[in-house]
C-alpha positions in Angstrom: -2.8 6.2 15.1 -0.9 2.9 14.7 2.3 2.0 16.5 3.9 -1.5 16.4 7.1 -2.4 18.4 9.2 -5.3 17.3 6.1 -7.0 15.9 6.9 -10.6 14.9 4.9 -13.5 13.5 6.3 -17.0 13.0 4.6 -19.8 11.1 6.6 -22.7 12.3 10.2 -22.0 11.4 9.3 -19.3 8.9 9.4 -15.7 9.9 6.5 -14.0 8.1 7.0 -10.6 9.9 10.2 -9.9 11.8 10.5 -7.1 14.4 8.5 -4.5 12.5 8.3 -1.0 14.0 5.5 0.6 12.1 4.4 4.2 12.9 1.3 5.7 11.3 0.5 9.2 12.4 -3.0 10.6 12.8 -4.2 11.9 9.4 -1.6 9.9 7.4 -2.1 8.1 4.1 0.4 5.3 4.7 1.2 2.9 1.9 2.8 -0.5 2.7 4.7 -2.0 -0.2 6.7 -5.2 -0.7 7.1 -8.2 -3.0 4.7 -11.1 -2.9 5.2 -13.1 0.3 6.9 -10.2 2.1 4.4 -10.3 5.0 2.1 -7.4 4.1 -1.2 -9.3 4.6 0.0 -11.0 7.7 0.9 -7.6 9.2 -2.6 -6.3 8.3 -4.2 -9.3 9.9 -2.2 -8.8 13.1 -3.4 -5.2 13.3 -7.0 -6.3 13.2 -6.6 -9.2 15.6 -7.3 -11.8 13.0 -3.9 -13.4 13.6 -2.1 -13.2 16.9 1.5 -12.0 17.0 4.3 -14.3 18.1 5.8 -11.4 20.0 5.9 -7.6 20.0 3.3 -4.9 20.7 0.5 -3.2 18.7 -1.2 0.0 19.7 -4.1 1.5 17.7 -5.6 4.9 18.7 -3.4 4.7 21.8 -4.8 1.3 23.0 -3.0 -2.0 23.1 -4.3 -4.6 20.6 -5.8 -7.2 20.6 -6.6 -6.6 24.3 -8.9 -3.7 23.4 -10.3 -5.0 20.2 -13.9 -4.5 21.4 -13.2 -0.8 21.8 -11.0 -0.2 18.8 -12.5 -2.3 16.0 -15.8 -0.4 15.9 -13.7 2.7 14.9 -11.9 0.9 12.1 -13.1 0.2 8.6 -11.3 -2.8 7.1 -11.0 -4.6 3.8 -8.7 -7.6 3.8 -8.0 -9.5 0.6 -11.2 -10.6 -1.1 -14.4 -9.2 0.6 -16.8 -11.9 1.9 -20.5 -11.6 1.2 -23.7 -13.7 1.0 -24.0 -14.2 -2.8 -27.7 -14.7 -2.9 -28.4 -11.4 -1.1 -28.2 -7.9 -2.6 -25.4 -5.6 -1.8 -27.7 -3.4 0.3 -28.9 -6.4 2.3 -25.3 -7.6 2.9 -24.4 -4.1 4.3 -27.5 -4.1 6.5 -26.5 -7.4 8.0 -22.9 -6.2 8.6 -24.2 -3.1 10.3 -26.8 -4.9 12.4 -24.3 -7.6 13.6 -21.6 -5.3 15.0 -21.7 -3.0 18.0 -22.5 0.6 17.7 -24.6 0.6 14.5 -27.5 3.0 15.0 -30.6 1.3 13.5 -32.3 4.7 13.0 -29.6 5.9 10.6 -28.8 2.5 9.0 -30.6 3.1 5.7 -29.1 6.5 5.1 -25.6 5.4 6.1 -25.8 2.4 3.8 -27.1 4.5 0.9 -24.3 7.0 1.4 -21.6 4.3 1.4 -23.0 2.7 -1.7 -23.2 6.1 -3.4 -19.6 6.8 -2.5 -18.2 3.6 -4.0 -20.3 3.8 -7.1 -22.8 1.0 -6.4 -26.0 3.0 -5.8 -27.5 1.9 -9.1 -27.0 -1.8 -8.5 -27.7 -2.0 -4.7 -30.6 -4.4 -5.2 -28.7 -6.8 -7.5 -27.6 -10.1 -5.9 -23.9 -10.2 -5.1 -23.4 -13.4 -7.2 -24.1 -11.2 -10.3 -21.4 -8.7 -9.3 -18.1 -8.5 -11.1 -14.8 -8.8 -9.2 -14.5 -5.0 -9.2 -18.0 -4.5 -8.0 -17.4 -7.0 -5.1 -14.3 -5.0 -4.2 -16.3 -1.8 -4.2 -18.9 -3.5 -1.9 -16.2 -4.5 0.5 -15.0 -0.9 0.6 -18.6 0.3 1.2 -18.8 -2.1 4.2 -15.7 -0.5 5.6 -17.3 3.0 5.2 -20.8 2.4 6.6 -19.9 3.7 10.1 -17.6 6.6 9.1 -14.5 5.1 10.7 -11.6 7.1 12.1 -9.1 4.6 10.6 -9.3 2.6 7.3 -7.1 -0.5 7.0 -7.2 -1.8 3.5 -5.4 -4.7 1.8 -5.1 -4.3 -2.0 -8.2 -2.0 -2.2 -7.8 -1.6 -6.0 -7.8 -5.3 -6.8 -10.0 -6.1 -9.8 -10.8 -2.5 -10.6 -10.3 -0.9 -14.1 -8.3 2.3 -14.5 -11.3 4.5 -14.0 -12.3 2.5 -10.9 -8.8 2.8 -9.5 -8.9 6.6 -9.9 -12.4 6.8 -8.3 -11.2 4.9 -5.2 -8.1 7.0 -5.0 -10.1 10.2 -5.1 -12.5 8.8 -2.5 -9.7 7.9 -0.1 -8.1 11.3 -0.5 -11.5 12.9 0.2 -12.0 10.8 3.3 -8.5 11.5 4.5 -9.0 15.3 4.1 -12.1 14.9 6.2 -10.1 13.4 9.0 -9.9 9.6 8.3 -6.4 8.0 8.6 -5.7 5.6 5.7 -3.4 2.6 6.0 -3.2 0.4 2.9 -1.1 -2.4 1.4 -0.7 -2.5 -2.3 1.6 -3.7 -5.1 0.5 -0.8 -7.4 3.5 1.6 -7.2 1.9 4.3 -9.3 -1.2 4.4 -7.1 0.9 4.6 -3.9 2.9 7.5 -5.4 -0.3 9.4 -6.2 -2.2 8.6 -3.0 0.1 8.2 -0.1 2.0 10.6 2.1 4.2 8.0 3.9 5.6 4.7 2.6 6.8 1.6 4.3 8.5 -1.2 2.4 8.6 -4.8 3.7 11.2 -7.3 2.4 11.0 -10.9 3.7 9.1 -9.8 6.7 11.4 -6.9 7.7 10.5 -3.2 7.4 13.5 -1.9 5.4 12.1 1.5 4.6 9.7 3.9 6.4 9.7 7.5 5.4 7.6 10.3 4.0 7.2 10.0 0.2 8.5 13.6 -0.3 11.8 12.7 1.5 12.1 9.4 -0.5 11.7 11.3 -3.8 13.8 14.3 -3.0 16.2 15.4 -5.7 19.3 13.2 -5.9 21.8 16.0 -6.8 21.8 15.1 -10.5 20.0 16.5 -13.5 18.4 14.6 -16.4 18.9 16.3 -19.8 17.3 15.2 -23.0 18.8 16.7 -26.2 19.2 15.9 -29.9 22.7 17.3 -29.4 23.7 14.7 -26.8 27.3 14.4 -28.1 27.8 18.2 -27.6 26.3 18.0 -24.1 28.7 15.2 -23.2 31.7 17.2 -24.6 30.7 20.4 -22.9 30.1 18.7 -19.5 33.1 16.4 -19.7 33.5 14.5 -16.4 30.1 15.5 -15.1 28.0 13.1 -17.2 27.4 10.0 -15.1 25.1 8.1 -17.4 23.8 8.2 -21.0 21.0 6.5 -22.8 20.8 7.8 -26.4 19.6 11.4 -26.2 19.1 11.3 -22.5 22.0 12.1 -20.1 22.3 12.2 -16.4 24.5 15.1 -15.3 26.1 15.7 -11.9 24.6 19.1 -11.0 22.0 20.3 -8.5 20.8 23.4 -10.4 18.8 22.5 -13.5 18.0 26.2 -14.3 21.6 27.3 -14.4 22.6 24.2 -16.4 19.9 24.9 -18.9 21.0 28.5 -19.3 24.6 27.3 -20.0 23.6 24.7 -22.6 21.2 27.1 -24.4 24.0 29.8 -24.3 26.2 27.4 -26.1 23.6 26.8 -28.8 22.6 23.3 -27.6 19.0 22.3 -28.2 17.4 21.1 -25.0 14.1 19.1 -25.3 13.8 18.5 -21.5 15.7 19.2 -18.4 14.7 18.2 -14.8 16.1 17.4 -11.4 16.5 13.6 -11.1 14.3 12.0 -8.5 14.1 8.3 -7.5 10.9 6.6 -8.3 9.2 4.1 -6.0 10.1 1.4 -8.6 13.8 2.2 -8.2 13.5 2.3 -4.5 11.8 -1.1 -4.4 14.4 -2.7 -6.6 17.2 -1.3 -4.5 15.8 -2.3 -1.2 14.0 -5.6 -1.8 14.8 -9.1 -3.0 12.8 -11.4 -5.3 9.2 -12.2 -4.2 8.1 -15.6 -3.0 6.6 -16.4 -6.4 10.1 -16.3 -8.1 12.6 -19.1 -7.9 16.1 -19.1 -9.3 19.4 -21.0 -8.8 21.4 -17.8 -9.2 22.9 -16.4 -6.0 21.0 -13.6 -4.3 22.7 -10.3 -3.8 24.0 -9.6 -0.3 21.5 -7.9 2.0 22.1 -5.4 4.8 21.9 -8.1 7.4 24.2 -10.7 6.1 26.1 -12.3 3.2 24.6 -13.4 0.0 22.7 -16.7 0.1 21.7 -19.1 -2.7 18.0 -18.6 -3.6 17.3 -22.1 -2.3 18.3 -21.0 1.2 15.7 -18.3 1.4 12.5 -19.2 3.3 9.6 -20.5 1.4 6.4 -18.5 1.3 4.8 -18.8 4.7 2.0 -21.3 4.9 -1.3 -20.3 6.3 -2.0 -21.4 9.8 -4.8 -23.9 10.1 -7.3 -21.3 11.3 -6.4 -18.6 8.7 -8.7 -19.8 5.8 -11.7 -19.6 8.1 -10.6 -16.3 9.4 -10.2 -14.9 5.9 -13.7 -16.0 4.8 -15.3 -14.7 7.9 -13.6 -11.3 8.1 -16.6 -9.3 7.2 -19.0 -11.6 9.2 -16.9 -11.1 12.3 -17.3 -7.3 11.9 -21.0 -7.5 11.3 
Protein backbone atom coordinates (compact mmCIF):
# COMPACT_ATOMS: atom_id res chain seq x y z
CA UNK A 1 0.00 0.00 0.00
CA UNK A 2 2.86 2.39 0.91
CA UNK A 3 6.49 1.93 -0.12
CA UNK A 4 9.27 4.48 0.29
CA UNK A 5 12.84 4.00 -0.91
CA UNK A 6 15.66 6.03 0.64
CA UNK A 7 13.16 8.81 1.37
CA UNK A 8 15.07 11.90 2.53
CA UNK A 9 14.12 15.43 3.48
CA UNK A 10 16.58 18.23 4.30
CA UNK A 11 15.71 21.58 5.83
CA UNK A 12 18.90 23.49 5.09
CA UNK A 13 21.69 21.52 6.76
CA UNK A 14 19.31 19.59 9.01
CA UNK A 15 18.23 16.09 7.96
CA UNK A 16 14.59 15.77 9.06
CA UNK A 17 14.14 12.33 7.44
CA UNK A 18 17.13 10.32 6.24
CA UNK A 19 16.93 7.42 3.75
CA UNK A 20 13.74 5.90 5.20
CA UNK A 21 12.51 2.65 3.64
CA UNK A 22 8.93 2.33 4.88
CA UNK A 23 6.80 -0.64 3.83
CA UNK A 24 3.08 -0.72 4.68
CA UNK A 25 1.23 -3.76 3.40
CA UNK A 26 -2.36 -3.84 2.19
CA UNK A 27 -4.57 -4.28 5.25
CA UNK A 28 -1.89 -3.31 7.78
CA UNK A 29 -2.37 -1.23 10.88
CA UNK A 30 1.02 0.46 10.91
CA UNK A 31 2.14 2.59 13.87
CA UNK A 32 4.98 5.08 13.41
CA UNK A 33 6.70 5.98 16.68
CA UNK A 34 9.58 8.24 17.62
CA UNK A 35 10.67 10.99 20.03
CA UNK A 36 9.60 14.58 19.46
CA UNK A 37 11.44 15.99 16.46
CA UNK A 38 12.28 12.56 15.03
CA UNK A 39 10.63 13.34 11.67
CA UNK A 40 7.25 11.61 11.98
CA UNK A 41 5.11 14.52 10.81
CA UNK A 42 7.56 15.41 8.03
CA UNK A 43 7.34 11.85 6.72
CA UNK A 44 3.53 11.95 6.83
CA UNK A 45 3.50 15.25 4.92
CA UNK A 46 5.78 13.82 2.23
CA UNK A 47 3.44 10.85 1.77
CA UNK A 48 0.57 13.26 1.13
CA UNK A 49 2.52 15.59 -1.16
CA UNK A 50 2.33 18.49 1.30
CA UNK A 51 6.13 18.60 1.48
CA UNK A 52 8.38 17.52 -1.36
CA UNK A 53 11.18 15.07 -0.64
CA UNK A 54 14.77 16.12 -1.16
CA UNK A 55 15.48 12.67 -2.63
CA UNK A 56 14.10 9.16 -2.66
CA UNK A 57 10.89 7.58 -3.93
CA UNK A 58 7.31 7.21 -2.69
CA UNK A 59 4.74 4.76 -4.02
CA UNK A 60 1.17 4.63 -2.73
CA UNK A 61 -1.23 2.01 -4.09
CA UNK A 62 1.45 1.13 -6.62
CA UNK A 63 1.66 4.66 -8.09
CA UNK A 64 4.58 7.11 -7.75
CA UNK A 65 3.89 10.16 -5.59
CA UNK A 66 3.47 13.11 -5.83
CA UNK A 67 3.32 12.62 -9.62
CA UNK A 68 0.01 10.76 -9.33
CA UNK A 69 -1.46 12.79 -6.46
CA UNK A 70 -4.61 13.53 -8.48
CA UNK A 71 -5.38 9.81 -8.76
CA UNK A 72 -4.16 8.69 -5.32
CA UNK A 73 -5.33 11.38 -2.89
CA UNK A 74 -9.10 10.85 -3.51
CA UNK A 75 -8.58 7.31 -2.18
CA UNK A 76 -6.85 8.54 1.01
CA UNK A 77 -8.38 9.91 4.18
CA UNK A 78 -5.89 12.09 6.05
CA UNK A 79 -5.61 13.92 9.35
CA UNK A 80 -2.37 15.85 9.86
CA UNK A 81 -1.73 17.57 13.20
CA UNK A 82 -4.59 19.90 14.14
CA UNK A 83 -7.57 19.69 11.74
CA UNK A 84 -8.51 22.95 10.03
CA UNK A 85 -12.13 24.09 9.84
CA UNK A 86 -14.21 27.24 9.38
CA UNK A 87 -15.03 28.13 13.01
CA UNK A 88 -18.27 29.99 12.26
CA UNK A 89 -19.76 27.04 10.35
CA UNK A 90 -21.20 23.87 11.81
CA UNK A 91 -19.39 20.56 11.69
CA UNK A 92 -21.83 19.27 9.08
CA UNK A 93 -21.38 22.38 6.90
CA UNK A 94 -17.60 22.03 7.07
CA UNK A 95 -17.79 18.42 5.93
CA UNK A 96 -20.14 19.37 3.09
CA UNK A 97 -17.65 21.96 1.84
CA UNK A 98 -14.79 19.48 2.04
CA UNK A 99 -16.72 16.89 0.08
CA UNK A 100 -17.95 19.38 -2.53
CA UNK A 101 -14.50 20.89 -3.14
CA UNK A 102 -12.63 17.67 -3.88
CA UNK A 103 -12.94 15.38 -6.89
CA UNK A 104 -15.13 12.32 -6.84
CA UNK A 105 -17.65 13.29 -4.17
CA UNK A 106 -21.09 12.15 -5.31
CA UNK A 107 -23.53 14.96 -4.53
CA UNK A 108 -26.49 12.57 -4.37
CA UNK A 109 -24.98 10.60 -1.47
CA UNK A 110 -23.27 13.52 0.28
CA UNK A 111 -25.83 13.97 3.05
CA UNK A 112 -25.92 10.29 3.96
CA UNK A 113 -22.13 9.90 3.82
CA UNK A 114 -21.60 12.94 6.06
CA UNK A 115 -24.23 11.69 8.50
CA UNK A 116 -22.57 8.27 8.66
CA UNK A 117 -19.11 9.80 9.23
CA UNK A 118 -20.41 12.04 12.03
CA UNK A 119 -22.17 9.09 13.64
CA UNK A 120 -19.01 6.98 13.50
CA UNK A 121 -16.88 9.56 15.30
CA UNK A 122 -19.53 10.42 17.89
CA UNK A 123 -20.54 13.89 16.68
CA UNK A 124 -24.02 13.21 15.31
CA UNK A 125 -25.66 14.97 18.24
CA UNK A 126 -23.71 18.25 17.78
CA UNK A 127 -23.41 18.35 13.98
CA UNK A 128 -25.26 21.70 13.79
CA UNK A 129 -23.13 23.40 16.45
CA UNK A 130 -20.53 25.93 15.15
CA UNK A 131 -16.99 24.59 15.26
CA UNK A 132 -15.76 27.48 17.44
CA UNK A 133 -17.87 25.93 20.23
CA UNK A 134 -16.16 22.54 19.85
CA UNK A 135 -13.62 21.29 22.38
CA UNK A 136 -10.18 20.14 21.22
CA UNK A 137 -11.33 16.53 21.29
CA UNK A 138 -14.45 17.37 19.26
CA UNK A 139 -12.38 19.16 16.62
CA UNK A 140 -10.14 16.11 16.45
CA UNK A 141 -13.18 13.91 15.92
CA UNK A 142 -14.39 16.27 13.18
CA UNK A 143 -11.03 16.00 11.43
CA UNK A 144 -11.31 12.22 11.53
CA UNK A 145 -14.88 12.44 10.18
CA UNK A 146 -13.53 14.48 7.24
CA UNK A 147 -11.05 11.69 6.55
CA UNK A 148 -13.87 9.11 6.52
CA UNK A 149 -16.51 10.85 4.39
CA UNK A 150 -15.47 9.07 1.18
CA UNK A 151 -14.76 5.59 2.62
CA UNK A 152 -11.02 5.71 1.82
CA UNK A 153 -8.86 2.71 1.00
CA UNK A 154 -6.05 4.18 3.08
CA UNK A 155 -6.08 6.30 6.24
CA UNK A 156 -3.00 8.40 7.03
CA UNK A 157 -3.33 9.90 10.50
CA UNK A 158 -0.93 12.06 12.51
CA UNK A 159 -1.64 11.84 16.27
CA UNK A 160 -5.34 10.95 15.83
CA UNK A 161 -5.92 10.65 19.60
CA UNK A 162 -4.66 14.16 20.37
CA UNK A 163 -6.99 15.94 22.81
CA UNK A 164 -9.23 12.93 23.46
CA UNK A 165 -10.10 11.60 26.91
CA UNK A 166 -9.60 7.89 27.71
CA UNK A 167 -13.08 6.93 26.52
CA UNK A 168 -12.60 8.91 23.32
CA UNK A 169 -9.24 7.24 22.70
CA UNK A 170 -10.87 3.83 23.07
CA UNK A 171 -13.73 4.82 20.75
CA UNK A 172 -11.30 5.93 18.03
CA UNK A 173 -9.22 2.78 18.49
CA UNK A 174 -12.30 0.58 18.12
CA UNK A 175 -13.38 2.56 15.04
CA UNK A 176 -9.98 2.18 13.36
CA UNK A 177 -9.96 -1.57 14.04
CA UNK A 178 -13.49 -1.83 12.61
CA UNK A 179 -12.49 0.10 9.47
CA UNK A 180 -9.36 -2.01 9.07
CA UNK A 181 -11.31 -5.25 9.35
CA UNK A 182 -13.59 -3.90 6.60
CA UNK A 183 -10.59 -3.44 4.30
CA UNK A 184 -9.07 -0.02 5.08
CA UNK A 185 -5.32 0.15 5.59
CA UNK A 186 -4.33 2.36 8.54
CA UNK A 187 -1.04 4.27 8.82
CA UNK A 188 -0.70 6.49 11.89
CA UNK A 189 1.97 8.30 13.82
CA UNK A 190 1.61 8.55 17.57
CA UNK A 191 3.48 9.03 20.82
CA UNK A 192 0.97 6.97 22.83
CA UNK A 193 2.78 3.64 23.19
CA UNK A 194 -0.10 1.85 24.90
CA UNK A 195 -2.45 2.79 22.06
CA UNK A 196 -0.04 1.54 19.40
CA UNK A 197 0.36 -1.74 21.32
CA UNK A 198 -3.41 -2.25 21.38
CA UNK A 199 -4.11 -1.07 17.83
CA UNK A 200 -1.24 -1.75 15.46
CA UNK A 201 -0.02 -4.91 13.77
CA UNK A 202 3.26 -3.41 12.51
CA UNK A 203 5.53 -0.83 14.15
CA UNK A 204 8.15 1.51 12.74
CA UNK A 205 10.40 3.64 14.96
CA UNK A 206 12.12 6.82 13.79
CA UNK A 207 15.12 8.26 15.62
CA UNK A 208 16.58 11.56 14.41
CA UNK A 209 15.04 10.99 11.00
CA UNK A 210 16.24 7.42 10.52
CA UNK A 211 14.00 4.36 10.55
CA UNK A 212 15.73 2.20 13.18
CA UNK A 213 13.00 -0.44 13.65
CA UNK A 214 10.36 -1.85 11.29
CA UNK A 215 8.78 -5.14 12.28
CA UNK A 216 5.52 -6.83 13.18
CA UNK A 217 4.43 -6.14 16.74
CA UNK A 218 4.18 -9.84 17.50
CA UNK A 219 7.82 -10.36 16.52
CA UNK A 220 8.99 -7.35 18.53
CA UNK A 221 7.19 -8.65 21.62
CA UNK A 222 8.16 -12.30 21.26
CA UNK A 223 9.34 -14.05 24.47
CA UNK A 224 12.92 -13.14 25.40
CA UNK A 225 13.87 -16.60 26.74
CA UNK A 226 13.47 -15.45 30.34
CA UNK A 227 10.66 -15.83 32.88
CA UNK A 228 9.36 -13.28 35.40
CA UNK A 229 8.51 -14.78 38.79
CA UNK A 230 6.75 -12.93 41.61
CA UNK A 231 6.91 -14.67 44.97
CA UNK A 232 6.87 -13.72 48.67
CA UNK A 233 9.55 -16.40 48.99
CA UNK A 234 11.94 -14.57 46.66
CA UNK A 235 14.99 -15.53 48.73
CA UNK A 236 14.16 -19.22 48.38
CA UNK A 237 13.61 -18.82 44.64
CA UNK A 238 17.03 -17.17 44.31
CA UNK A 239 18.64 -19.98 46.32
CA UNK A 240 16.91 -22.76 44.37
CA UNK A 241 17.74 -21.22 40.99
CA UNK A 242 21.27 -20.11 41.86
CA UNK A 243 23.01 -18.81 38.73
CA UNK A 244 19.82 -18.51 36.71
CA UNK A 245 18.41 -15.37 38.33
CA UNK A 246 19.52 -12.47 36.12
CA UNK A 247 17.71 -9.66 37.93
CA UNK A 248 15.72 -9.05 41.07
CA UNK A 249 13.47 -6.25 42.29
CA UNK A 250 12.04 -7.11 45.68
CA UNK A 251 9.63 -10.01 45.26
CA UNK A 252 10.02 -10.06 41.47
CA UNK A 253 12.80 -12.04 39.83
CA UNK A 254 13.83 -12.50 36.22
CA UNK A 255 14.98 -16.07 35.61
CA UNK A 256 16.88 -17.46 32.65
CA UNK A 257 14.37 -20.10 31.46
CA UNK A 258 12.08 -20.52 28.46
CA UNK A 259 9.45 -22.81 30.01
CA UNK A 260 7.31 -20.96 32.55
CA UNK A 261 5.04 -23.97 33.18
CA UNK A 262 7.91 -26.33 34.04
CA UNK A 263 9.55 -23.71 36.23
CA UNK A 264 6.27 -23.12 38.07
CA UNK A 265 5.85 -26.86 38.68
CA UNK A 266 9.35 -27.07 40.13
CA UNK A 267 8.90 -24.11 42.45
CA UNK A 268 5.50 -25.31 43.70
CA UNK A 269 6.96 -28.79 44.22
CA UNK A 270 9.59 -27.24 46.47
CA UNK A 271 6.89 -25.53 48.51
CA UNK A 272 7.56 -22.05 47.12
CA UNK A 273 4.57 -19.70 46.96
CA UNK A 274 4.20 -18.27 43.44
CA UNK A 275 1.99 -15.20 43.03
CA UNK A 276 2.67 -14.73 39.31
CA UNK A 277 4.82 -16.36 36.66
CA UNK A 278 4.97 -15.38 32.99
CA UNK A 279 7.33 -15.34 30.00
CA UNK A 280 9.18 -12.05 29.77
CA UNK A 281 8.33 -9.91 26.76
CA UNK A 282 9.75 -6.55 25.79
CA UNK A 283 7.33 -3.64 25.93
CA UNK A 284 7.27 -0.89 23.33
CA UNK A 285 8.57 1.47 26.01
CA UNK A 286 11.64 -0.71 26.52
CA UNK A 287 12.15 -0.96 22.77
CA UNK A 288 11.85 2.81 22.36
CA UNK A 289 14.36 3.49 25.13
CA UNK A 290 16.79 0.95 23.65
CA UNK A 291 16.64 2.22 20.08
CA UNK A 292 16.12 5.99 20.33
CA UNK A 293 17.91 8.99 21.77
CA UNK A 294 16.49 12.06 23.51
CA UNK A 295 13.82 14.04 21.69
CA UNK A 296 14.37 17.51 20.29
CA UNK A 297 12.64 19.06 23.32
CA UNK A 298 15.30 17.76 25.73
CA UNK A 299 18.69 19.45 26.14
CA UNK A 300 21.61 18.25 28.22
CA UNK A 301 25.35 18.75 28.53
CA UNK A 302 25.85 15.05 29.31
CA UNK A 303 27.37 12.96 26.49
CA UNK A 304 24.92 10.98 24.42
CA UNK A 305 25.35 7.23 24.22
CA UNK A 306 26.96 5.86 21.10
CA UNK A 307 24.52 5.02 18.34
CA UNK A 308 24.70 2.28 15.73
CA UNK A 309 26.07 4.66 13.09
CA UNK A 310 28.93 6.27 14.96
CA UNK A 311 30.65 7.29 18.18
CA UNK A 312 29.04 9.12 21.05
CA UNK A 313 28.56 12.83 20.53
CA UNK A 314 27.94 15.61 23.02
CA UNK A 315 24.28 16.61 23.07
CA UNK A 316 25.22 20.01 21.70
CA UNK A 317 26.49 18.35 18.52
CA UNK A 318 23.11 16.87 17.73
CA UNK A 319 21.03 18.72 15.15
CA UNK A 320 18.46 21.15 16.43
CA UNK A 321 14.78 20.51 15.79
CA UNK A 322 14.20 21.04 12.10
CA UNK A 323 12.70 24.41 11.28
CA UNK A 324 9.56 24.62 9.23
CA UNK A 325 10.10 25.63 5.65
CA UNK A 326 8.58 28.99 4.71
CA UNK A 327 5.57 27.41 3.05
CA UNK A 328 4.80 24.82 5.73
CA UNK A 329 2.62 26.94 8.03
CA UNK A 330 0.32 27.76 5.11
CA UNK A 331 0.28 24.14 4.05
CA UNK A 332 -0.58 23.00 7.56
CA UNK A 333 -3.49 25.40 7.87
CA UNK A 334 -4.85 24.51 4.45
CA UNK A 335 -4.53 20.74 4.60
CA UNK A 336 -8.23 20.09 4.80
CA UNK A 337 -9.05 22.94 2.42
CA UNK A 338 -6.72 21.45 -0.19
CA UNK A 339 -8.57 18.14 0.08
CA UNK A 340 -11.96 19.75 -0.16
